[in-house]
N, C-alpha and C positions, 0 to 999 in steps of 0.2 A: 202462757209464756212467763217464766220466771226470770225477772230482772231485778238485781239487788243495788240498793244504795247502802253504802258503809259510811257511817258517820263517826267513825273513830277519829279522836283528835290526833292520835299519833299512828297514821295508817302505813308507814313505810314498812315495818316488819311483816304485817298482814299481807301486803301487796308482794313481797319478796316471795313468802311462803306459797301465794297462790300461783305465781309465775312458776315455780319449781314443781307444782303438782298438777297443773292444768295448762291447757293451750289456748292462748287469747291472742287477738290482734291488739297490741298495746298502743295507745294513744297518749302522747305527752305533749305539752305545750312548747317546750324548749329544749335545747340540746343538754344543759345541765341535768334536767330531769331525766332524761333517756339515758345519760351516763350513769346516774344514780341507780336506776333499775337494771341497767345492764342490756338495754334493748336499743333497737335502731329507732331513731327519731321518726315519728309520723304524728303531724298535727291535724286538728280537726280542718283547718283551712286547706292544707295540702291534700287531704282526703276529698273534701268537697269540690276543690279544683279538678281533680282527677276525673271524679264523676260527671262533673258538667262538661268537661272536654268530650267525653265519650257522646254526650247529647248534643253536641255541636255548640256549646256556649264556651266563653273565655273571658277571663279578667281583662278589662280594657287597660291599655298602657296608662301610665301616671299622667303623661303630657296630654293623652287624647282626653282623659277624664277631665282635666283641667280646662281644656278648650271647650269641650262640651258644655260644661257648667257655665263658662262665660257666655257662651252663645245663649243658653237658657236664660241666664240673669239679664242678658240684654234684651231678650225678647219679652220676658215677663215683667221685669222691674224698671227697665230703661234708665239706668242710673248715669251720672256723668263718669263715675270712676268704676268701670266694668270689673277690673281685675280686683280692686280694693273690695268692692261689694261682694264678689264671688269668694274671696277669703272671709269675709265676715259671715256669710251664710253657711259656709262649709260645715262647721261643728253641728249646727242644727240639722242640716241634711243627713250627716253621718249618723247622728243620733236616732232620727227617724228610720234610716235604711237599717240600722243596726237592731232596731226594735220590731221590725216587721209591719210597719203601719202603713197602710195604702193611703193614695191621695184622696180617695172617696171617703175614707174614715176621717182624714183630717177636715174635709169639707163639712162633714156632718157635725163638727163642734160649733160651727157658727162664728168662731173667732176671726177677726179680720187678718191678723198676723198669721194664723194658721191656714187661712184660705189663701194667702199669698204663697206659703210654704207648699201647700198643696199643689197649686198650679205649677211652681217651679219644679217640684218633684216629678209631675206629669211630663213636662217638656224635657226634662234631663233624662229621665229613663227612656222615653220615647226615641230620643236621638241615639242613646246607647244601644237599645235593641235593634236599631237599623243594621247595625254589623254584629249582631248576636254578641254584643258586649255587656258586661255587669261590672257594677262598682264593687270594690273588694268589701264593702261593709255588708252588702246583701247576698254575698255568695252563699253563706250558711243557710239563709231562709230559702233561696232558689234551690240548693241541693237537697234540702229536706222535703220540697215538695216533689222532687224528681226521684228521690231515693226509693229503690225498690228491691234491694238485696240485703236484708238484715243479716248481721254477722255477729258472732260472739266477741265482744271487745271488753278491754279493760282500760278505763279512763282514769288517768292519774296525773295530778298537777293542775287541773282546772278546778282549784279550789274556791274561787270567786267567779262562778260562772255567770254570764249575761243570759238573757232570755233566748237570745239566738242560738248560744252554745247548747242550752237545755233542749231546745226544739230540734236541733240536728242530732244530738245524741239520742234522743227519743225516737228519732225516725230511722237510724241505722242500727240501734242495739237490738240484736236478737237474743235468742234463748241462752240463758247463763251468763249474759253481760253484767259487769260490776262497775259502778260508778263510785269512786271515793269523793265524798263531799263532807270534810270535817265540819262538825257543828255541835253546839252545846247551847244549853239554856243560859244565854246571856245577851244583853242589848247590843253587843257588837255582831252578834251572830244573827241578827234579825234578817239580813238578806239572804242568807244560806237557809234560814228556817223557811222563808217563803218558797225558795227553790225547791226545798224538801217537800213541801206541801204541794206543789204543782206536780213533781214527779210521781208522787203518790196517787194523785188523782189520774195519772196516766197508766196506773196499773203496775208501777214498781213497788217492790218489797223493801222494807226497812230491816237493816242490821244495825242496832244500836249498841253493840258491845263496845266497851271503852277499855283499853290496855293501859297498864300504868305507865307514868313517864320513866325513860331510861337515860335519853340524852340531855345535855346541857339545854339545847334548844326546846325540847319537850317540857323540861322543868319551867323554861322561860314563859312559855306560852300558858302554862298551868298557872303562873304567877300572876299573869294578866287577867286571865278568865276566871281563875277559881281562888285567888287570894292566897296561894301557897307561899312559903318564904323562899327567897331566891337561893339559888345553889351558888357553891364556892366557885363555880367555873365561870361566872359572869364578873366582868369589871367594867368600870367607866372611868375615862381619863379625860382630864381637861388640860388644855394648852393655852399658851398665850396668844397665838395667832395661827392662821391656816398652815403656813410653811412649817412652824415648830410642830404641828400635829402631824403633818405628813412625814417629817422626818422622824418622829417618835414612832409611827406606825411602822415604816419602813425598817427601822432599825429592830423592832421586834420581829419582823418578818424574816430579816436576814438572820437574827438569832435562831429562830426556828429552823431555817434552811441549814444553818451550821450544825444543828444537833440530829441531822438525818431525816427531818420532815421533807416530805417530796412537794414540789411546787403545786402540783394538782390537789393536795389536800388542804390548801390555804386558798382564801378568797377575799377580796377586798370589795366593800359596798359602798356606794354613794348615790344618793338620790340626784345630786346636782353634780353629774360627771363632768359638764363643761367647765365648771369652776375648779374642780379638783385635778382633772386629768393633765394640764400642763405641768403643775408643780410636782404631781406624782410621778410622772415620767422622767421629769429632770433629775429629782432626788434619787429615783430608783437607778438610773443611769450612773449617777455619781457613786451610789453604793453598790454597784455591780449586782443589782437585784433585777432578774428579767421579769417584765411586766407586759400582760397582754390587755389592752383596753378594748373589752368585747362588747361594744355598743356602737349603734350606727351614729355616723355624722353625715351631713350633706357633702356631696361631691364638690360643692363650691368652697368648702373648707379644707380641701387637699392641696397638696403642691400642684398636681395636675390642674385641679380648678383654678388657682391662682394664674397659672401659666396661661390657660385659655382665656381668662378674663382679661390679662395684660395684653395678649395677642389682638383681641377686638379693640381694646382701648387704643392701642398703638395704630392701628389703621383707621380708626374713627377720629383720632386726634390729628391726622395727617403727620405722623411722626414727630409729635412734640417732643422736646429734649428729655423732660422728666419721665414720662411714661416709657418712652423708647430705651432710656438708660435702664429703667427697672425690669422691662422685658429681657434685654440682651444680658442683664447680670443675673436673670433667674437660673437655677441649677439644671432645669430641663431645656435651656436655650443653647447648649453646646454645639449643635449642628446648624444653627441660624446662619451663621457668617463663615465662609471658607477662610478667612483672614486669621481667625483665632482672637487673639487680644486686639481690641479696638482703641486706638489713640483718640479717636473722636466718634461721636454718635451721629447718624445720618438724619437729615432734616427733609428728606423728599424720597420718592420711590426710586428716582434715578441714582441717588447717592447710595441707596441700598444694594442696588445692582452693581454699582461699581465696588462696593466693599463685598462682594461675594454672597449676598443673601440668597437663600433658597428661592428660585423665581415663582414657585407655585403659591408662595404666600402673597406676592404682589399681583397675582393673576385672578384675583377674586372678581366675580362678575359684577357689575353695577346693578343689574337686576336679574333675578333668576327665580325659578321655581325651588321649592324646598329640595326637590331631588337634585338639582344642579348644586345648590348651597351644600348639601350633605356630601355630595361627591368632592367638592373643593376642599371641604374640611377633612375628609378621609385622605385626600392626597397631602394636605399639610401634616396631618399626624403621621403619615408614612414617611415623607421626605424628611421631617425633622427627627425622625428616629426616635419617637416619644416611646416606643416600646422597649428599646434599647436602653434609653436614659432612665426610665422608672425601674430598671431591674434591680436597683439597690434597695427598694423599698417595697415591701409586700403590700402596703396600703396603696401605693400609688399604681402597682400593677393591677391590683383589683379595681381600683378607680377607673383606669383607662379601660379595661375589659369591659366593666359594666356601662360605661358611656358609649363604647363603641357598638354594644349589643343594642342599646336603646336608640341609636341613631336610625336603626331600621323603621321603628314606629314614628319617629319625627318625619321621615321621608314621605309619609303617606297622609299627612294632615291636610295641607292646604295647597291647592293647585295654582292659586294666583301667584304672580311674580312678587318678590320680596327685595328690599334693598339690604345693604349689609347691617344697618342699624337694627332692622326689625329681626333679622336672622340672629344677630348676637342676643337680642332679648329673648328669642325663643330658646336658644342653647342655654343661656344663664338660668332661665326658668327650670328648664330640665335639670340642670345641675343642682338647683336647690330641692328638687323632688327626689332625686336618687340619693341612696344612701350607700355607705361602705363602712366596715369595721374601723374603729379608730386606730387601733394598734394590733392588727393580727399577728399571728406567729404559731408556732407548732409546740413551744414550751414556755413555761413561765408562770408566775402568780397572775390570776385572773382579776381584772377590774370589772365588775358587772353592775348592771342596774338592779335594784331590788325585785322588779316585776319578773326578771328572767330566772329568779332564783327559788321562787315559791314552789315546793315541792322537792327540791334537789337537797342534797346533804354534803357538807364539807366538815372536817375535823376543827379547822380554826376559821373564824370568821371575824373580820374586822370591819365594823360599821363606822364610816367617817361622816362627820357633819351631823351629828346627832343633837341638832338645835331644834328650836321651835319654827315652824312654818317650813321645814326643810325635810326632816325625817318622815313627817306625816303632812303631805301636801295640803294647804287650806282650801276649803270648798269655795269655789268661784261661780258666780252666777253668769249665765251666758245672755249677751244682748237679745239675740233673736228668739232663742227657744229658752226662756227663762223658767225659773222654779214654778211661777204662777201658771204658765201655759202648760207645764208638765201635770200640774195639779188638775188642769182642764180637762187632759186626756185621761186621767186615772179612773173616773166614772166609766169611761168607754171600754175599760178592761186593759189598757196598755201601761205596763209597768215600767214607766221611765223613772230613773232614780230621782228621788227629791232630795233636798238639802240634807235632811237628817240621815237618809239612806247613803248618800255620797260621803258622809263624814264616817258613818260606821265601816262602810267599805275600805276607806283609808286607814282606819284603826285597826280592822282586821287583817289587812295587807301587812302592816307592821308586825302584828302578832305571829302571822304565818312565816314572815322573813326571819324572825328570831328562832324558829325550828330548823333552820339550815345547819346551824351549828350542832356538832355532836360532842365535841371536848371543850371547847373553848370559845367564848363569846366576849368580844370587847367593843365597847361603843366609845366614841371619843367626839369631842367638839373643841373649837376654839373659841376663847372668850371674846375675841374681836372679829368680827366679819363684815364685810361691806362697809369698812371704816366706822363701825359703830359697834357697840357692846351686843353679844348674842346671848340669848337666854337658853338653858339647856332644855331638851325636849320633855314634855310632861311624862313620856314614857319611862325615863330613867327613875323619876320617883314612883311610878306604878310597879317598876320593877325591884324597888327597894335599894336602889343603887345610889350611893354618895360620890359623885365624880371628885377626883383628887388627882393632882399632878402625878405622873409615874415615877417610880423610884429610878435612881441613877441607872441610866441606859448605857450599854457598852458603846465604844466609838466604832461606828459603821462604815466609815470611808476614810481614805488617806487624806482628803480634803479637811475632814473634821478633825483629824489628828493634827494636821498642820496648824489649823487654827487654835487648837487647844495648847499646842506646845510652843507657839510663837515667843511667848515670854520666858520659855525655859528650853531653849534650843539645845542644850548640853543633854536632854533627857530623850532626844528623838533625833532620827536621822534617815533620810532616804535620798535619792539621786536628785530631786528637785527641791528638797527642803531648804538648802542653802540660798537658793534663788528667791524662795518665798520669804525667808528671814531678811534677806538683803532689801528686798522691795518694801517690806513692812518697815524697815528701819529707816529706809530713805523717806517714806510717807510720814513717818512720825517726826522725823526731823524738818521736814517742809512745814509742818503745822506747828512748830515750836518757835521760839523768839531767837534761834541762832541765826547767825549772818547767812545771806542767800548764797547758794551754790549754783553748781551746773544744773542741777534739777529745778531750779527756780528760774532757769532762763540766763544766768551768768555762765556762758561757755568760754569765756576767755579769748573769744575771736576779736582781734583789734579793728575798731572802725571809727577813723577820726573825722567828725563831721566837718572839719575844715577842708578835707580832701574830697568832699563828696558835693556834686552839682544837683540840686534839689529843683525839680520842675514844680510848677504849680499843682498839678495832679499828684505828684509824689507827696508833697507837703500834706495834701487833702487826706491821702491814704495813710501816711504816718499818723496824723491826728486820730484818724478813725481807729486804726488797728495796726500798731507797730509790727506786730508778728506777719500780718499780711504784707506790709511794705518789705520786711526783711526778707520774706519767702521770694517775692515777686523781683526785687531790685538787687539784692545782695546775693542770694542763692540762685537767681534767675531760673526759678521753676514756672513753667508756663501752665496756665490754668486750661483745662479743656474748654473748648468753643461750646458755648450753651446759647442756643437761638433763643431769641425772645419769643413769648407766646402771645403778647399783645402789644399794641402800639403805644409805648410808654413814653413819657416826656424825654428820656434819655435817648430813646431811639429816634424819636422825632427830631431832636437837635442833631443827632449824627447824620441822618438823611439829609437834612437841609444844608448842613455844613459841607457834607460830601457832594451835594449838588453844586453848590457854588464853586466848591475847588475845581471839580471837573469842567464846569462852564468856563472859568477864567483861564484854566490851562488851554482849553480849545479856542477860545476867543483870540488868544494871542499868536496861534499857529495857523490860522486860516488867511488866506489872501482876500477871498470875497467874504465878507462877514454876513452871517445869516442874521434873521431878525432876533430881537432878545427872546421873544417867547419860545420860538422853535428851539434856540439854543438850550434855553432852560428845560424844555421837555426832554430833549435828548439826554442832557446830563442827569435829569432825575430818573430816567429809565436805566441809565448806566450805573447810577448809586443804587437804586433798589435791587440791581443783580449784585452788586458787590456786597451789599449788606445782608443778602438773603431775606428780604423782606416778603417776598412773594409767598412764603409758606404760612403767613400770618392767617388765622381764621378770618373769612369774609374780606380778604384784602381787595379784592376785585371790587367789592361794593364801597369800601373806604377810599380806593384809590383816587377817584375823581375829585373828591373834597382835600385830599392830602396834596394833590399836583398844583396847588395855587401857592407857588413860591415867588 
């Protein structure tokens, strides 16, 4: 059986030629790679899951995996913090499952830590197997054991294959299959050299023909691995800070779009997408440049996730003012109350009903099974019209749909009754596990992670944040399965990445990232990052690039033009520019030494202190904040009622004063005078009702000691 490994460092053109002349099942890791080759996306994991489902196996839901691992941790390790211990052991467990190491093989090492890991692995897998479930990290190994239908495949884009990928490809690859594994005699390529040797032992044949570099990216990787001089199509820019860097890159992107370059020919790349995404989206919106952030974020970071968190917080806090106000002002809470704009916020369930809240929110069971809680939450989402309110945001629609689909798996986990707090913890754990695209859409310039682009091609590539420890992530040791434990497993024949291998994989991934560009490659970085000076990535020097500030860039937005022409308003005009000039002039005058005017608080409204009667509280407020006194007593603007959340000294004084006031009023109106204690107790009950103190947390427990007046 002839199966070929192609080690060409520039494999794109050869892969395209093969697809035009022969018939293959093409397997690619990501959508950009599939689009580059012009084929439908089919990944190894998706193919493995399809094969396993036909054999009765399935990938366990994420929350089921988390629960099963916590049960295993509790049984094997018996820690005080079960959830935290499970999180700490998860990376080690994933590494073992991905490497195909069994618990028996771990026990054979004799290491105490690996003995614990072996026992945890045994319990974890046994519990998953009870429902024919599999961890996502082990599906390639399981599918390779069950594979019985070899096919002619072309594998492209898996340029940094793990041992699990190699084993599965070897299991399903039939006659005429081709695997593209770019490799060269260089220390960075040692992981691929090991993979090449392993495949050759399995009977694969080698095609080591190398084609000359043609694109900018191919010249770049040749520069890193072969020492060639850099091409003129590569530039490196340095900026003062992150915002300036983003604005400069977006300006260059807009200039390309104005010259007829289509958005799908440009890609923005950053390793730290969470740091860059907010600024990128804001400045792109300002410059009218459509951006799609195509990487996953947790559902808890979406608007829908924030709404759900506020819903539970409102119910658990017994409608405390601050949380309830945030919940009602959330953009997805438009259907909570039938009264529309609220002048005051409710402080109890009854006040919620009086203000027209959806009754289903307040009808949550005190105790119930997960099935009952899931049914209640589904009713809440339906009655609050979440699907309608999320229609304006593609990300929120996707987040809601993903969450509702995963609720099915949540309903089948635990049969024992739960209270609201426990159910809220389960839901928020699910929100942290599930992911959704940060900024989906149908058109626009893509913002992607480097790992999703290896093997793809774009005409123009902009790599942001090319600083040390960001462009190439530093190698970090793991506390459970550290590099010493990995070295202990090496003589047993298990190829877990060592520290040196991990560093070479990071360097090689950056080299493959550079090949994405075909015409223009720009690397940029800010000189200040995280409130300290940032050093450029060593790869810039390896590429022979000397970072410089960009030349004069065109004005990319109306806002930028207004800022530029504020000092020369006669040279620019638009509908809103006069207002900007006026606001800037006012602010400049306020900071000058000129006399105060109405913008400094001198409004020309006559107020003679001799004609005003000041109470003691007014004088106190006037001394604390004159503006607050002016608003409350001159303009007579009422502040919204804000219930107290604890028994503060001020509330204590108000309660005692009101109690005495009511008691004295009732004392003089009764013919038969009751005892002093009973009179005070009745007045105390009436005062706490008037001051709405009963909503305070644990008030029933505090009340006996407070009722000693």
